[in-house]
C-alpha positions as CSV (number, residue, x, y, z in Angstrom):
1,M,-0.1,-0.1,-0.3
2,V,1.4,3.3,-0.6
3,E,1.3,5.9,1.3
4,R,-1.2,9.1,0.9
5,S,0.4,11.4,2.7
6,W,3.6,12.9,1.0
7,R,6.1,15.8,2.3
8,N,9.1,16.8,-0.3
9,W,12.7,16.2,0.6
10,A,12.9,19.7,2.5
11,G,9.8,19.4,4.4
12,N,8.6,22.4,2.9
13,Q,5.5,21.0,1.0
14,H,3.4,19.0,1.8
15,A,-0.1,17.0,0.5
16,L,-2.5,14.6,1.2
17,P,-4.0,13.3,-2.3
18,A,-7.4,11.5,-2.9
19,H,-5.6,8.7,-4.1
20,V,-1.2,7.8,-5.1
21,A,-0.9,5.3,-7.8
22,Q,2.2,3.8,-8.7
23,P,1.8,2.1,-12.2
24,S,3.9,-0.8,-12.9
25,S,3.3,-0.5,-16.6
26,V,2.6,2.2,-19.3
27,D,-0.9,0.2,-19.9
28,E,-1.7,0.8,-16.0
29,L,-0.5,4.2,-16.4
30,S,-3.1,4.8,-19.1
31,A,-5.7,3.1,-16.7
32,I,-4.9,5.1,-13.9
33,L,-5.4,8.4,-16.0
34,W,-9.0,7.3,-17.3
35,D,-10.1,6.6,-14.2
36,A,-8.6,10.1,-12.4
37,A,-10.9,11.7,-15.5
38,A,-14.0,9.8,-14.8
39,R,-14.0,10.9,-11.3
40,S,-13.0,14.4,-12.2
41,L,-10.0,14.3,-10.1
42,P,-6.8,16.3,-11.2
43,V,-2.9,14.6,-11.5
44,R,0.2,15.2,-10.5
45,C,3.2,13.0,-10.7
46,V,6.2,13.0,-8.0
47,G,9.6,11.7,-8.6
48,A,12.2,12.2,-5.6
49,G,10.3,15.4,-4.2
50,H,13.8,17.4,-4.7
51,S,11.9,20.7,-5.9
52,F,10.9,23.2,-3.1
53,T,7.6,24.7,-4.5
54,P,4.7,22.8,-4.8
55,I,4.9,21.6,-8.5
56,A,4.0,18.3,-6.9
57,V,1.4,19.2,-4.6
58,T,-2.4,17.4,-5.6
59,D,-5.4,17.0,-3.5
60,G,-6.1,14.6,-6.5
61,V,-4.3,11.4,-7.8
62,Q,-0.6,11.6,-7.2
63,I,1.4,9.3,-9.4
64,V,4.4,8.0,-8.3
65,L,6.3,6.9,-11.6
66,D,9.5,4.8,-9.2
67,T,8.4,1.4,-11.1
68,L,9.0,2.6,-14.5
69,R,12.7,2.9,-14.4
70,G,15.5,1.3,-16.6
71,I,17.1,1.5,-19.8
72,E,15.4,0.1,-22.3
73,S,17.9,0.3,-25.4
74,V,20.7,1.5,-26.6
75,E,22.0,2.8,-30.3
76,R,25.3,3.4,-30.7
77,N,27.4,5.8,-33.2
78,H,30.5,5.6,-34.6
79,D,32.5,8.2,-32.7
80,G,31.2,6.2,-29.3
81,S,28.2,8.5,-28.1
82,A,24.8,6.9,-28.4
83,Q,20.8,7.3,-28.3
84,V,19.8,6.0,-24.7
85,T,15.9,5.3,-24.2
86,V,14.8,5.1,-20.4
87,L,11.6,5.2,-18.8
88,A,11.0,8.2,-17.0
89,G,11.5,7.1,-13.7
90,T,14.9,6.1,-13.4
91,R,16.7,8.2,-10.8
92,L,20.2,9.9,-12.4
93,R,21.9,8.2,-9.6
94,E,21.1,4.7,-11.0
95,L,21.2,5.4,-14.8
96,T,24.9,7.4,-14.3
97,A,26.1,4.1,-13.0
98,R,24.6,1.5,-15.3
99,L,25.8,4.2,-18.1
100,W,29.5,4.2,-17.1
101,D,28.9,0.2,-17.2
102,L,28.0,0.9,-21.0
103,G,30.9,3.2,-21.7
104,L,28.8,5.9,-21.9
105,A,28.2,9.2,-19.5
106,M,25.3,11.8,-19.7
107,T,27.1,15.2,-21.0
108,N,26.7,17.2,-18.0
109,L,24.7,16.8,-14.2
110,G,23.6,18.9,-11.5
111,D,24.8,19.1,-7.8
112,I,22.7,16.0,-6.8
113,D,21.6,12.8,-8.4
114,E,18.4,11.7,-6.0
115,Q,16.3,12.9,-8.9
116,S,14.0,11.1,-11.6
117,V,14.7,12.0,-14.9
118,A,11.7,13.3,-15.8
119,G,11.3,15.1,-12.9
120,A,14.6,16.8,-13.5
121,I,14.1,18.1,-17.2
122,S,10.2,18.8,-16.2
123,T,11.8,21.6,-14.1
124,G,15.0,22.7,-15.9
125,T,17.8,21.2,-13.8
126,H,21.3,22.3,-14.8
127,G,24.9,21.6,-13.9
128,T,27.7,23.6,-14.7
129,G,30.0,24.7,-17.2
130,V,29.4,27.4,-20.1
131,R,29.5,25.4,-23.0
132,F,26.8,22.9,-21.7
133,G,23.0,23.1,-21.2
134,G,21.0,21.6,-18.8
135,I,19.9,18.4,-18.9
136,A,17.1,18.8,-21.1
137,T,19.1,19.6,-23.8
138,Q,20.2,16.2,-23.7
139,V,17.1,14.8,-24.9
140,S,16.5,13.7,-28.4
141,A,13.2,12.5,-28.0
142,L,10.1,12.4,-25.6
143,E,7.2,10.0,-25.2
144,L,4.4,11.7,-23.3
145,M,0.9,10.2,-22.2
146,T,-1.5,12.6,-22.8
147,A,-5.1,13.6,-20.6
148,D,-6.9,11.0,-23.0
149,G,-4.4,7.6,-21.8
150,Q,-2.8,7.9,-25.6
151,L,1.0,7.6,-26.1
152,L,2.7,10.9,-28.1
153,R,6.2,10.9,-29.5
154,C,7.9,14.2,-29.7
155,S,11.6,15.2,-30.9
156,G,13.3,17.5,-33.2
157,N,12.0,16.0,-36.3
158,E,8.2,14.9,-35.3
159,N,5.6,17.3,-33.1
160,T,8.6,19.3,-33.1
161,E,6.4,22.2,-31.0
162,L,5.4,20.1,-28.8
163,F,9.2,18.9,-28.0
164,D,9.9,22.5,-27.8
165,A,7.5,22.5,-25.0
166,A,7.9,19.7,-23.0
167,R,11.6,19.3,-22.6
168,V,11.1,21.7,-19.6
169,G,7.0,21.0,-19.4
170,L,6.4,21.7,-15.8
171,G,3.9,18.1,-15.8
172,A,1.4,20.6,-17.6
173,L,1.1,19.0,-20.9
174,G,1.2,14.8,-19.6
175,V,3.3,12.4,-18.2
176,I,6.4,11.4,-19.3
177,T,6.7,8.0,-19.7
178,R,10.3,7.4,-21.7
179,V,13.3,9.6,-22.5
180,T,15.7,9.8,-24.9
181,L,18.9,10.8,-24.2
182,N,22.0,11.8,-26.3
183,C,25.0,10.2,-24.4
184,V,28.3,10.5,-24.7
185,A,31.5,8.1,-24.4
186,A,32.3,7.9,-20.4
187,F,34.5,10.5,-19.6
188,A,36.5,11.1,-16.3
189,L,36.9,14.6,-14.8
190,Q,39.7,15.8,-13.0
191,A,38.4,18.4,-10.1
192,V,40.7,21.0,-8.7
193,E,39.2,22.9,-5.5
194,M,40.4,25.5,-3.2
195,P,39.6,28.9,-1.7
196,S,40.1,32.3,-3.3
197,T,38.7,35.7,-2.6
198,L,35.1,36.9,-4.0
199,T,37.2,39.9,-5.0
200,A,39.8,38.0,-7.2
201,T,36.6,35.3,-8.8
202,L,34.9,38.1,-10.2
203,R,37.5,40.2,-11.3
204,G,38.9,37.4,-13.5
205,L,35.6,35.7,-13.8
206,E,34.8,36.1,-17.5
207,S,38.3,34.0,-18.5
208,T,37.8,31.4,-15.8
209,V,34.2,30.7,-17.0
210,A,35.6,30.6,-20.6
211,G,38.6,28.5,-19.8
212,V,37.2,25.4,-17.6
213,D,35.1,22.9,-18.9
214,H,33.0,23.1,-15.6
215,F,33.5,26.1,-13.4
216,E,31.3,26.9,-10.0
217,F,32.2,28.6,-6.7
218,Y,30.8,29.0,-3.4
219,W,30.5,32.4,-2.0
220,F,30.3,32.7,1.9
221,P,27.9,35.6,3.0
222,H,29.5,38.1,5.2
223,T,33.0,37.5,4.3
224,D,35.2,37.8,0.8
225,R,35.9,34.4,0.9
226,V,34.9,31.4,-1.7
227,L,35.1,28.2,-2.6
228,T,36.2,27.2,-5.9
229,K,35.6,24.4,-8.4
230,R,37.2,23.7,-11.4
231,N,36.6,20.1,-13.4
232,T,38.3,19.2,-16.3
233,R,37.2,16.5,-18.8
234,L,39.4,13.6,-19.6
235,L,39.4,10.4,-21.1
236,G,37.5,7.7,-19.9
237,D,40.3,5.8,-20.0
238,S,42.3,8.0,-17.9
239,V,43.9,7.0,-14.7
240,L,41.4,7.5,-11.8
241,K,43.1,9.3,-8.5
242,P,39.8,9.6,-6.5
243,L,40.3,10.8,-3.0
244,G,40.7,8.8,-0.3
245,K,37.9,7.1,1.8
246,V,39.0,8.9,5.0
247,R,39.2,12.2,3.1
248,S,36.1,11.7,1.3
249,Y,34.3,11.0,5.0
250,L,35.8,13.8,6.6
251,D,35.3,16.3,3.9
252,D,32.0,15.2,2.3
253,E,30.2,13.9,4.8
254,L,31.6,14.4,8.6
255,L,32.3,18.4,7.9
256,S,29.8,19.0,4.7
257,N,27.3,16.9,6.1
258,T,26.8,16.3,9.8
259,V,29.0,19.0,11.4
260,F,27.4,21.5,9.2
261,E,23.7,20.6,10.7
262,G,24.9,21.2,13.6
263,L,26.5,24.3,13.6
264,N,22.9,25.3,11.9
265,R,21.3,24.2,14.6
266,A,23.2,26.3,17.1
267,V,23.4,29.2,15.1
268,T,19.4,29.0,14.3
269,R,19.6,29.6,18.3
270,M,22.1,32.4,17.9
271,P,22.1,33.9,14.8
272,A,24.5,36.9,15.5
273,L,27.5,34.1,15.8
274,I,26.8,33.2,11.6
275,P,29.5,36.0,10.3
276,R,32.3,34.9,12.5
277,L,31.2,31.5,11.9
278,N,31.2,31.9,8.0
279,A,34.3,33.8,8.4
280,V,35.9,30.9,10.3
281,S,34.4,27.9,8.5
282,A,36.1,29.8,4.9
283,R,39.5,30.3,6.2
284,A,39.7,26.7,7.7
285,L,39.0,25.2,3.9
286,S,42.0,23.4,2.1
287,A,42.7,22.8,-1.4
288,R,42.0,19.6,-3.0
289,E,42.5,17.9,-6.4
290,Y,41.2,14.1,-7.5
291,T,40.1,12.7,-10.6
292,D,37.1,9.9,-10.7
293,R,34.5,9.4,-13.0
294,S,32.1,12.3,-14.0
295,Y,29.7,11.1,-12.2
296,R,30.9,11.0,-9.1
297,V,32.6,14.4,-9.4
298,F,29.4,16.1,-10.8
299,A,26.9,15.3,-7.9
300,S,27.4,15.0,-4.0
301,S,25.6,14.1,-1.1
302,R,23.3,16.5,0.5
303,T,21.8,15.7,3.7
304,V,21.6,18.7,5.6
305,K,17.8,20.2,4.9
306,F,17.4,23.3,3.6
307,V,15.0,26.0,1.2
308,E,16.3,27.4,-1.9
309,M,15.7,30.0,-4.4
310,E,17.8,29.9,-8.0
311,Y,17.8,32.9,-10.3
312,A,19.2,32.5,-14.1
313,V,20.7,36.1,-14.9
314,P,22.3,36.8,-18.1
315,V,26.6,36.2,-17.4
316,S,27.4,39.7,-18.2
317,E,25.5,40.6,-15.0
318,I,26.2,38.0,-12.3
319,A,29.3,39.8,-11.0
320,W,26.7,43.1,-10.3
321,V,24.0,41.0,-8.8
322,L,26.4,39.0,-6.2
323,R,28.1,42.6,-5.1
324,E,24.0,44.2,-4.9
325,V,23.4,40.9,-2.8
326,D,26.2,41.5,-0.2
327,R,25.4,44.9,-0.1
328,W,21.9,44.5,0.6
329,L,23.3,41.6,3.5
330,E,25.6,44.4,5.0
331,R,22.4,46.8,5.7
332,S,20.1,44.3,6.6
333,M,20.0,42.3,10.0
334,I,19.9,39.2,8.1
335,S,22.5,36.3,8.8
336,V,23.1,33.5,6.4
337,A,24.9,31.0,7.0
338,F,24.5,28.6,4.0
339,P,27.1,30.1,0.6
340,V,25.4,31.3,-2.0
341,E,25.9,28.7,-5.1
342,V,27.1,30.2,-8.6
343,R,27.1,28.4,-11.6
344,F,26.8,28.7,-15.8
345,A,25.1,27.3,-18.7
346,A,25.0,27.7,-22.1
347,G,21.9,29.4,-23.9
348,D,19.1,27.3,-25.3
349,D,16.2,26.7,-27.6
350,I,13.9,24.9,-25.0
351,W,10.7,27.4,-24.4
352,L,10.7,27.4,-20.6
353,S,14.1,26.6,-19.6
354,T,16.0,29.4,-17.7
355,A,18.6,29.9,-20.3
356,Y,16.5,30.1,-23.1
357,G,18.1,32.3,-25.9
358,R,20.9,33.4,-23.7
359,P,24.1,32.3,-22.2
360,T,23.3,32.1,-18.2
361,A,24.7,32.3,-14.9
362,Y,23.0,30.9,-12.2
363,I,22.6,32.6,-8.3
364,A,21.2,29.8,-5.8
365,V,20.6,31.2,-2.1
366,H,19.6,28.6,0.6
367,Q,18.2,28.9,4.0
368,Y,18.3,26.4,6.6
369,H,14.8,24.9,6.8
370,R,14.5,25.8,10.1
371,R,14.7,29.4,9.9
372,D,13.0,31.8,8.0
373,H,13.9,32.5,4.2
374,R,11.4,35.0,3.1
375,E,12.9,38.6,3.6
376,Y,16.0,37.6,2.4
377,F,15.0,35.5,-0.6
378,D,12.9,38.2,-1.7
379,A,15.9,40.7,-1.5
380,V,17.8,38.5,-4.0
381,E,15.1,38.0,-6.5
382,A,14.1,41.8,-6.5
383,I,17.9,42.5,-7.3
384,C,17.8,39.2,-10.4
385,R,14.3,40.7,-11.5
386,S,16.2,44.0,-11.7
387,V,18.8,42.1,-14.6
388,G,16.3,40.1,-16.3
389,G,16.6,37.3,-14.2
390,R,14.2,33.9,-14.3
391,P,13.7,32.0,-11.7
392,H,14.6,27.7,-11.4
393,W,11.0,26.2,-11.9
394,G,11.6,23.7,-9.0
395,K,12.9,26.3,-6.3
396,L,11.0,29.1,-4.5
397,H,10.0,32.1,-5.9
398,S,6.6,34.6,-6.0
399,L,6.1,35.2,-9.8
400,G,3.1,34.3,-11.5
401,S,1.9,34.1,-14.9
402,A,1.8,37.8,-15.5
403,E,5.8,38.4,-14.8
404,L,6.7,35.0,-16.5
405,R,5.1,36.1,-19.1
406,E,7.5,39.3,-19.9
407,T,10.6,37.3,-19.6
408,Y,9.9,34.0,-21.6
409,E,9.6,34.6,-25.9
410,H,7.5,31.9,-26.3
411,F,5.0,31.7,-22.8
412,D,1.8,31.9,-24.9
413,D,3.3,29.6,-27.0
414,F,3.5,27.1,-24.7
415,L,-0.3,27.9,-23.3
416,R,-1.1,27.1,-26.6
417,I,0.3,23.8,-26.9
418,R,-1.1,22.6,-23.3
419,D,-4.7,24.0,-24.3
420,S,-4.2,21.1,-27.1
421,M,-2.9,18.4,-24.6
422,D,-5.2,18.9,-21.9
423,P,-8.0,20.8,-22.6
424,T,-9.8,19.7,-19.6
425,R,-7.0,20.4,-17.4
426,L,-6.7,17.0,-16.5
427,F,-2.7,17.9,-15.2
428,D,-3.5,21.0,-13.5
429,S,-3.2,22.5,-9.8
430,D,-3.4,25.7,-7.7
431,Y,0.0,26.2,-8.2
432,L,-0.4,25.5,-11.9
433,D,-2.4,27.7,-12.1
434,H,-0.8,30.5,-10.6
435,L,1.9,29.8,-13.0
436,L,0.4,29.5,-16.4
437,S,-3.0,31.1,-16.4
């Protein structure tokens, strides 16, 4: 029996659906949709629950796709790449390990790999690397089940407008059942992590971003300190030099998760200590270098619960945005213990992608789940919106359809496709109505 009560990973969204369904086949999924339509119950799908918004929340039928998982086919190319078709509920962690065994890899990944394939592409999940797009840009074809229980395939050559809309479709167009991914030959990543200053990082940002395959950095608020991460792509047969078990445990589990959880619990009661704590934490960071399978370097473990907002801004504006956030923190009474994450991505042509039509920088701000995030997030949102920023679809923001229409050239085209795919609004929710009216 599937538990009806649902909470997302962060615990800030919850639902009590009328029914929770976990189809074991595509035919069973079709029957579930027919039954929901007959009972006039709305339908929402859920993957790993790593979105911070109410995008999966429903009081109707919640569909869990966990049973629809695994690789269905691999079509190899002469250059070592391949088109890999997977079922929609496949978790990225499971997929990337299996791809490595097949001599393949995803071109890029985000910094966690808990999500389902369908959930990751539907909300615009991305990694970093100015020459690489989000996960949805790696999709070459999709299969959707429509509101009437029929399967519809779309790609760059078939139902092309639907493809433009569905790669970041918010679950509003149908239930993704299969995804075909453009995978590349397996590759390793050489990771170089080192502390620096925000001042120096911003001064050389343009050349660094252009010269490193995958660059990102974490800025510690109330300080000038950052941690930079430079990941360089190597051939898959390169000699691997992963972190030792002791160093990996100390850095990635004990310090980044266990100790960080304890510190956040403490400063929740004494927030005045946060600026001093950030200064000490940033200076305690040490450089490290290692080489490992690409998917092991891209993604890391996150066990400390937080809520998050992320905005996509033009690359040319990210330095100004960060300085404005710093100035706001200096003026405010807000203290923030979580680092600010900054990443980069290539522009793309997906209608509701946050990187549509422009090279993009991402600024992600976090707050411990036991602390109030609203004033901090509102301030950062205002700064990002002033330069045409677009909010990540799976992370907190305050925008509705009126504001979103202003920043997405194809917003009304998406609504037109939605009207044709789901005229009765089977896949609707209060939150989607707020976003897409």
